[in-house]
C-alpha positions as semicolon CSV with decimal commas, in nm:
position;residue;x (nm);y (nm);z (nm)
1;M;-3,677;-7,392;1,535
2;N;-3,899;-7,198;1,737
3;T;-3,742;-7,025;2,037
4;T;-4,023;-7,078;2,274
5;L;-4,044;-7,450;2,174
6;T;-3,682;-7,494;2,237
7;I;-3,689;-7,342;2,575
8;I;-4,011;-7,559;2,673
9;A;-3,823;-7,868;2,537
10;L;-3,521;-7,804;2,763
11;F;-3,735;-7,752;3,078
12;L;-3,942;-8,068;2,993
13;A;-3,613;-8,255;2,936
14;L;-3,476;-8,159;3,267
15;F;-3,797;-8,227;3,428
16;T;-3,810;-8,569;3,259
17;L;-3,456;-8,664;3,384
18;I;-3,519;-8,537;3,743
19;F;-3,865;-8,720;3,759
20;L;-3,744;-9,055;3,612
21;T;-3,440;-9,057;3,829
22;I;-3,581;-8,949;4,173
23;K;-3,938;-9,065;4,163
24;V;-3,954;-9,345;3,927
25;K;-3,579;-9,441;4,005
26;L;-3,519;-9,545;3,639
27;H;-3,164;-9,628;3,557
28;P;-2,958;-9,307;3,463
29;F;-2,882;-9,441;3,113
30;F;-3,261;-9,477;3,030
31;S;-3,336;-9,137;3,218
32;L;-3,075;-8,960;2,987
33;L;-3,202;-9,142;2,684
34;L;-3,573;-9,050;2,744
35;S;-3,477;-8,691;2,821
36;S;-3,272;-8,654;2,508
37;F;-3,578;-8,800;2,293
38;V;-3,820;-8,554;2,489
39;F;-3,594;-8,257;2,385
40;G;-3,540;-8,365;2,032
41;I;-3,924;-8,427;1,972
42;V;-4,069;-8,113;2,155
43;S;-3,807;-7,872;2,020
44;G;-3,916;-7,953;1,653
45;M;-3,583;-8,090;1,571
46;G;-3,713;-8,382;1,371
47;M;-3,700;-8,753;1,436
48;E;-3,435;-8,819;1,190
49;L;-3,203;-8,523;1,279
50;M;-3,248;-8,627;1,647
51;L;-3,148;-8,988;1,590
52;E;-2,861;-8,901;1,371
53;N;-2,717;-8,641;1,664
54;F;-2,808;-8,899;1,925
55;A;-2,605;-9,170;1,762
56;E;-2,317;-8,948;1,676
57;G;-2,288;-8,791;2,021
58;M;-2,317;-9,138;2,201
59;G;-2,057;-9,302;1,966
60;S;-1,791;-9,037;1,979
61;T;-1,819;-9,002;2,350
62;I;-1,783;-9,385;2,417
63;A;-1,516;-9,399;2,134
64;G;-1,321;-9,126;2,328
65;I;-1,329;-9,238;2,684
66;G;-1,507;-9,588;2,689
67;V;-1,184;-9,782;2,693
68;V;-1,022;-9,557;2,950
69;I;-1,300;-9,593;3,192
70;T;-1,311;-9,980;3,145
71;I;-0,945;-10,001;3,233
72;G;-0,981;-9,767;3,517
73;T;-1,252;-10,000;3,660
74;V;-1,053;-10,309;3,636
75;T;-0,758;-10,144;3,789
76;G;-0,979;-10,038;4,085
77;S;-1,109;-10,388;4,154
78;L;-0,764;-10,531;4,152
79;L;-0,640;-10,276;4,387
80;E;-0,918;-10,356;4,609
81;K;-0,889;-10,725;4,599
82;S;-0,527;-10,755;4,637
83;G;-0,522;-10,545;4,960
84;S;-0,343;-10,257;4,796
85;A;-0,592;-10,000;4,913
86;E;-0,546;-10,129;5,279
87;T;-0,190;-10,109;5,254
88;M;-0,218;-9,746;5,135
89;A;-0,432;-9,660;5,422
90;R;-0,193;-9,822;5,663
91;S;0,111;-9,650;5,516
92;I;-0,060;-9,305;5,526
93;L;-0,170;-9,348;5,899
94;K;0,186;-9,455;5,981
95;I;0,310;-9,124;5,871
96;T;0,046;-8,921;6,045
97;G;0,031;-9,126;6,377
98;E;-0,262;-9,180;6,599
99;K;-0,304;-8,825;6,707
100;H;-0,400;-8,722;6,365
101;A;-0,542;-9,041;6,249
102;S;-0,843;-8,868;6,100
103;L;-0,634;-8,653;5,886
104;G;-0,477;-8,971;5,784
105;L;-0,801;-9,123;5,684
106;A;-0,897;-8,800;5,492
107;I;-0,553;-8,846;5,309
108;T;-0,613;-9,218;5,236
109;G;-0,958;-9,124;5,109
110;Y;-0,802;-8,861;4,866
111;F;-0,568;-9,119;4,736
112;V;-0,774;-9,442;4,721
113;S;-1,076;-9,280;4,568
114;I;-0,892;-9,190;4,261
115;P;-0,893;-9,561;4,120
116;V;-1,157;-9,715;4,348
117;F;-1,520;-9,638;4,367
118;C;-1,630;-9,441;4,676
119;D;-1,882;-9,732;4,785
120;S;-1,639;-9,994;4,770
121;A;-1,352;-9,784;4,935
122;M;-1,586;-9,698;5,232
123;V;-1,669;-10,041;5,276
124;L;-1,305;-10,158;5,248
125;L;-1,171;-9,888;5,487
126;S;-1,449;-9,829;5,743
127;P;-1,318;-10,121;5,949
128;I;-0,998;-9,939;5,995
129;A;-1,182;-9,612;6,067
130;K;-1,369;-9,803;6,357
131;R;-1,068;-9,958;6,496
132;L;-0,874;-9,643;6,501
133;S;-1,160;-9,448;6,652
134;R;-1,181;-9,709;6,939
135;D;-0,801;-9,714;6,998
136;T;-0,747;-9,335;6,999
137;K;-1,089;-9,251;7,143
138;I;-1,130;-8,989;6,855
139;S;-1,515;-8,961;6,759
140;M;-1,634;-9,183;6,494
141;T;-1,807;-8,890;6,359
142;T;-1,464;-8,729;6,292
143;M;-1,333;-9,043;6,136
144;T;-1,642;-9,128;5,926
145;V;-1,663;-8,772;5,781
146;S;-1,296;-8,728;5,715
147;L;-1,277;-9,062;5,532
148;A;-1,598;-9,027;5,328
149;M;-1,539;-8,654;5,228
150;G;-1,171;-8,732;5,132
151;L;-1,306;-9,000;4,925
152;H;-1,559;-8,757;4,790
153;A;-1,308;-8,491;4,680
154;T;-1,103;-8,686;4,449
155;H;-1,399;-8,889;4,343
156;M;-1,553;-8,568;4,195
157;L;-1,239;-8,392;4,070
158;V;-0,978;-8,642;3,960
159;P;-0,981;-8,890;3,670
160;P;-0,985;-9,179;3,602
161;T;-1,280;-9,176;3,820
162;P;-1,573;-9,189;3,585
163;G;-1,731;-8,843;3,672
164;P;-1,443;-8,620;3,609
165;L;-1,320;-8,851;3,328
166;A;-1,638;-8,826;3,133
167;V;-1,685;-8,447;3,187
168;A;-1,319;-8,399;3,041
169;G;-1,425;-8,626;2,753
170;I;-1,759;-8,421;2,675
171;L;-1,572;-8,090;2,697
172;N;-1,269;-8,226;2,517
173;A;-1,049;-8,118;2,799
174;N;-0,680;-8,218;2,816
175;L;-0,681;-8,504;3,066
176;G;-0,331;-8,455;3,193
177;T;-0,414;-8,096;3,280
178;V;-0,743;-8,210;3,435
179;I;-0,569;-8,459;3,663
180;A;-0,296;-8,207;3,777
181;M;-0,553;-7,931;3,835
182;G;-0,810;-8,171;3,984
183;A;-0,561;-8,319;4,233
184;L;-0,446;-7,959;4,325
185;V;-0,811;-7,841;4,386
186;S;-0,877;-8,152;4,584
187;I;-0,631;-8,058;4,854
188;P;-0,819;-7,770;5,020
189;V;-1,160;-7,940;4,946
190;T;-1,030;-8,230;5,150
191;L;-0,878;-8,013;5,437
192;V;-1,199;-7,805;5,466
193;A;-1,390;-8,129;5,505
194;H;-1,135;-8,260;5,768
195;F;-1,160;-7,934;5,977
196;L;-1,532;-7,943;5,985
197;A;-1,533;-8,318;6,062
198;T;-1,315;-8,247;6,376
199;K;-1,580;-7,982;6,491
200;F;-1,892;-8,206;6,413
201;G;-1,701;-8,484;6,586
202;K;-1,701;-8,298;6,930
203;K;-2,068;-8,216;6,890
204;Y;-2,175;-8,575;6,789
205;Y;-1,940;-8,770;6,969
206;Y;-1,987;-9,152;6,965
207;L;-1,745;-9,481;6,951
208;P;-1,820;-9,784;6,739
209;E;-1,959;-10,084;6,919
210;N;-1,887;-10,360;6,661
211;I;-1,537;-10,375;6,543
212;E;-1,425;-10,616;6,275
213;E;-1,064;-10,720;6,356
214;F;-0,817;-10,775;6,087
215;D;-0,609;-11,092;6,043
216;E;-0,255;-10,946;6,110
217;N;-0,129;-11,265;5,946
218;Q;-0,298;-11,158;5,617
219;K;-0,053;-11,109;5,330
220;L;-0,066;-10,760;5,192
221;P;0,147;-10,599;4,913
222;N;0,413;-10,341;5,023
223;A;0,352;-9,968;4,998
224;F;0,547;-9,942;4,679
225;M;0,346;-10,196;4,487
226;A;0,023;-10,058;4,626
227;F;0,070;-9,695;4,511
228;T;0,264;-9,769;4,199
229;P;-0,050;-9,847;3,990
230;I;-0,217;-9,518;4,087
231;I;0,123;-9,299;4,070
232;I;0,268;-9,429;3,734
233;P;-0,041;-9,356;3,522
234;I;-0,088;-9,021;3,672
235;F;0,294;-8,934;3,633
236;L;0,284;-9,057;3,270
237;M;-0,023;-8,838;3,160
238;V;0,102;-8,536;3,346
239;L;0,442;-8,572;3,203
240;K;0,286;-8,593;2,851
241;T;0,113;-8,256;2,910
242;I;0,438;-8,107;3,006
243;V;0,596;-8,238;2,689
244;D;0,318;-8,108;2,465
245;F;0,354;-7,756;2,616
246;P;0,393;-7,495;2,330
247;S;0,743;-7,409;2,463
248;H;0,851;-7,777;2,406
249;P;1,063;-7,815;2,733
250;F;1,183;-8,157;2,620
251;G;1,240;-8,054;2,260
252;E;1,011;-8,136;1,949
253;M;1,065;-8,454;1,780
254;N;1,337;-8,652;1,985
255;A;1,295;-9,006;2,098
256;F;1,172;-8,927;2,440
257;V;0,895;-8,705;2,306
258;Q;0,775;-8,977;2,066
259;I;0,763;-9,230;2,356
260;M;0,585;-9,010;2,577
261;G;0,334;-8,929;2,290
262;I;0,245;-9,304;2,316
263;I;0,285;-9,408;2,670
264;G;0,130;-9,070;2,798
265;Q;-0,200;-9,146;2,628
266;P;-0,458;-9,208;2,885
267;M;-0,549;-9,545;2,765
268;I;-0,180;-9,670;2,743
269;A;-0,105;-9,503;3,068
270;L;-0,388;-9,681;3,253
271;L;-0,324;-9,984;3,093
272;I;0,036;-9,986;3,235
273;G;-0,114;-9,910;3,576
274;M;-0,349;-10,200;3,538
275;C;-0,069;-10,447;3,437
276;I;0,110;-10,348;3,750
277;A;-0,199;-10,393;3,972
278;L;-0,248;-10,731;3,815
279;F;0,108;-10,826;3,903
280;T;0,049;-10,721;4,245
281;Y;-0,258;-10,910;4,266
282;F;-0,092;-11,235;4,148
283;S;0,182;-11,171;4,424
284;I;-0,083;-11,200;4,679
285;N;-0,320;-11,453;4,513
286;P;-0,093;-11,669;4,307
287;T;-0,340;-11,958;4,263
288;D;-0,624;-11,753;4,124
289;K;-0,623;-11,835;3,762
290;E;-0,963;-11,698;3,686
291;V;-0,889;-11,345;3,762
292;Y;-0,869;-11,230;3,402
293;T;-1,146;-11,474;3,267
294;F;-1,504;-11,396;3,175
295;N;-1,613;-11,521;3,530
296;G;-1,337;-11,392;3,728
297;L;-1,249;-11,040;3,860
298;F;-1,214;-10,901;3,505
299;G;-1,557;-11,009;3,394
300;E;-1,717;-10,866;3,713
301;S;-1,535;-10,536;3,664
302;L;-1,643;-10,498;3,314
303;M;-2,001;-10,548;3,404
304;T;-1,977;-10,245;3,626
305;A;-1,772;-10,054;3,377
306;G;-2,027;-10,125;3,100
307;Q;-2,301;-9,926;3,298
308;I;-2,074;-9,640;3,343
309;V;-1,976;-9,635;2,981
310;L;-2,346;-9,638;2,883
311;I;-2,452;-9,369;3,116
312;V;-2,145;-9,149;2,981
313;G;-2,230;-9,211;2,630
314;A;-2,604;-9,117;2,692
315;G;-2,482;-8,782;2,868
316;G;-2,276;-8,730;2,542
317;A;-2,571;-8,791;2,319
318;F;-2,774;-8,555;2,518
319;G;-2,523;-8,295;2,484
320;S;-2,493;-8,364;2,115
321;I;-2,859;-8,304;2,069
322;L;-2,860;-7,975;2,264
323;K;-2,567;-7,861;2,051
324;A;-2,744;-7,927;1,730
325;S;-3,060;-7,752;1,838
326;A;-3,122;-7,371;1,833
327;L;-3,023;-7,342;2,188
328;Q;-2,672;-7,238;2,120
329;D;-2,824;-6,932;1,928
330;I;-3,087;-6,876;2,198
331;L;-2,797;-6,855;2,471
332;V;-2,585;-6,618;2,278
333;N;-2,880;-6,380;2,253
334;A;-2,979;-6,419;2,614
335;L;-2,642;-6,412;2,758
336;S;-2,475;-6,151;2,525
337;G;-2,277;-5,905;2,739
338;V;-2,374;-6,112;3,061
339;E;-2,060;-6,201;3,280
340;I;-2,180;-6,527;3,408
341;G;-1,864;-6,729;3,370
342;I;-1,786;-7,038;3,589
343;L;-2,120;-6,996;3,782
344;A;-2,325;-7,162;3,482
345;P;-2,157;-7,499;3,498
346;F;-2,149;-7,466;3,891
347;L;-2,508;-7,416;3,949
348;I;-2,622;-7,665;3,689
349;G;-2,417;-7,922;3,863
350;A;-2,528;-7,812;4,205
351;I;-2,908;-7,840;4,112
352;F;-2,868;-8,185;3,949
353;R;-2,656;-8,327;4,241
354;T;-2,906;-8,214;4,481
355;A;-3,195;-8,328;4,308
356;I;-3,078;-8,639;4,158
357;G;-2,810;-8,769;4,401
358;S;-2,542;-8,879;4,167
359;G;-2,241;-8,676;4,129
360;T;-2,147;-8,847;3,805
361;V;-2,495;-8,778;3,630
362;A;-2,487;-8,411;3,777
363;M;-2,143;-8,354;3,621
364;V;-2,229;-8,503;3,303
365;T;-2,554;-8,312;3,263
366;S;-2,388;-7,998;3,346
367;A;-2,102;-8,038;3,103
368;S;-2,365;-8,166;2,826
369;M;-2,573;-7,829;2,888
370;I;-2,277;-7,598;2,884
371;L;-2,100;-7,759;2,584
372;P;-2,288;-7,515;2,335
373;M;-2,211;-7,220;2,585
374;L;-1,819;-7,252;2,607
375;D;-1,765;-6,974;2,354
376;I;-2,024;-6,762;2,523
377;L;-1,870;-6,827;2,873
378;G;-1,527;-6,759;2,752
379;M;-1,394;-7,111;2,817
380;S;-1,350;-7,259;2,478
381;S;-0,968;-7,229;2,508
382;P;-0,778;-7,546;2,602
383;M;-0,728;-7,426;2,963
384;G;-1,090;-7,287;2,948
385;T;-1,228;-7,644;2,896
386;V;-1,039;-7,771;3,211
387;I;-1,182;-7,481;3,405
388;A;-1,518;-7,559;3,287
389;M;-1,474;-7,926;3,374
390;L;-1,352;-7,805;3,733
391;A;-1,663;-7,581;3,770
392;C;-1,892;-7,874;3,682
393;A;-1,735;-8,084;3,954
394;A;-1,755;-7,807;4,213
395;G;-2,125;-7,783;4,156
396;G;-2,155;-8,154;4,162
397;F;-2,032;-8,177;4,522
398;M;-2,364;-8,046;4,661
399;V;-2,568;-8,135;4,823
400;F;-2,484;-8,478;4,934
401;H;-2,769;-8,632;5,121
402;G;-3,010;-8,939;5,131
403;N;-3,089;-8,975;4,765
404;D;-2,715;-9,090;4,720
405;D;-2,626;-9,464;4,764
406;F;-2,290;-9,344;4,913
407;F;-2,473;-9,171;5,187
408;W;-2,624;-9,466;5,303
409;V;-2,317;-9,696;5,266
410;T;-2,120;-9,435;5,468
411;A;-2,395;-9,419;5,753
412;S;-2,440;-9,808;5,772
413;T;-2,076;-9,905;5,757
414;T;-1,962;-9,679;6,026
415;E;-2,260;-9,741;6,275
416;M;-2,356;-9,366;6,223
417;D;-2,705;-9,275;6,326
418;T;-2,909;-9,129;6,028
419;S;-2,981;-8,820;6,217
420;I;-2,611;-8,764;6,260
421;A;-2,544;-8,838;5,906
422;Y;-2,804;-8,563;5,785
423;K;-2,657;-8,311;6,019
424;T;-2,308;-8,351;5,912
425;M;-2,221;-8,469;5,556
426;P;-2,474;-8,238;5,356
427;I;-2,350;-7,929;5,533
428;I;-1,979;-8,046;5,465
429;S;-2,051;-8,120;5,082
430;I;-2,180;-7,761;5,065
431;A;-1,856;-7,632;5,211
432;Q;-1,649;-7,851;4,980
433;S;-1,861;-7,736;4,687
434;F;-1,785;-7,355;4,758
435;T;-1,434;-7,437;4,854
436;A;-1,388;-7,590;4,499
437;L;-1,576;-7,301;4,346
438;I;-1,343;-7,044;4,504
439;C;-1,010;-7,247;4,383
440;V;-1,162;-7,284;4,033
441;Y;-1,224;-6,904;4,034
442;I;-0,874;-6,839;4,154
443;L;-0,747;-7,076;3,866
444;K;-0,968;-6,892;3,603
445;I;-0,802;-6,555;3,721
446;I;-0,453;-6,709;3,668
447;F;-0,493;-6,907;3,349
448;I;-0,760;-6,727;3,155
């Protein structure tokens, strides 16, 4: 293939993706699909080879993580509808107290966003934030930003949230390690956001006017049942990662190791969590016999999961086409001897998040583009792929602004004026992004 044509094809594909997503507002799946075709055709790859690589890339990506995404989506819906997410919030706030209520909301966001989408979680938890703001007289700006950016942190870094889960699948990174490292990096990212939220809260002070009162007689699951569907799958996947260490800390072929080899698999671990969440749901809604039917909660969740899986599959197909082209050889020659490291996935993720507004699409695009570069960047080892995934997420944090649906959900559900939203959340997302990058760089020094 011609080098010039390949470079032109890459820029045209990226332009197509940005234009279709921002200006045309085409669904991300079709934007990624058409961008893949543009690259394949313009680069001179040939229609037959292009279609072959597209089908192979999409098929392998969906086969690897499609079921996991589906189960995670259903689990999130069960936790939301059963009241488990609200129980988690109340439990954490009970620990932190009213004085540190905003920190409690940030921590709540940290945990809740692991299984529940940001939009749904914000709608669910914003009444708690408003009530706490009115009761404690803490600025609603502080409450809003702490909660939103706490949700944002694990949404970008910790599977089974679709973005990091998809990137881990595309880069073939160990999921247990990704969860452990992502959860670790999310802590300073959340704390930085909370610190800035308290500063902005004093500058842009307001209290909510319309407060939705909770029905105190409403039955809710206890804290143990609320947290278990999240903690158990994470524990099983992380434990399997430890079991698989080269040092074999639990032995090699004993019964425990064999059992963990099964239940520690992401699909099985998440399925166990989903079953626990379903049990909790039935304990709160014993008369709902439609929950697992086509027209029930399962059916609604699968419609959402289907879109996510298709977007992820298209991203994998885009990466497969890039990998099959001459781009890898071109990059080898261009980047030979250049120490760019984690800045490559970081910058790609940042550019696409800022331009497109979707953290998931930004991360998937970044992962797809650096997939052929892993050897060059020195991140082809098992731990290297985890570092690469975290770098994609770090870039994908910024800039969070008005082209993201979550931006408007946050502002509208918390009575935040749009001007205040623009003066706070984009800046804090940049701070989160660079904080994550620093953490990833430290992990790279330690492990690679």
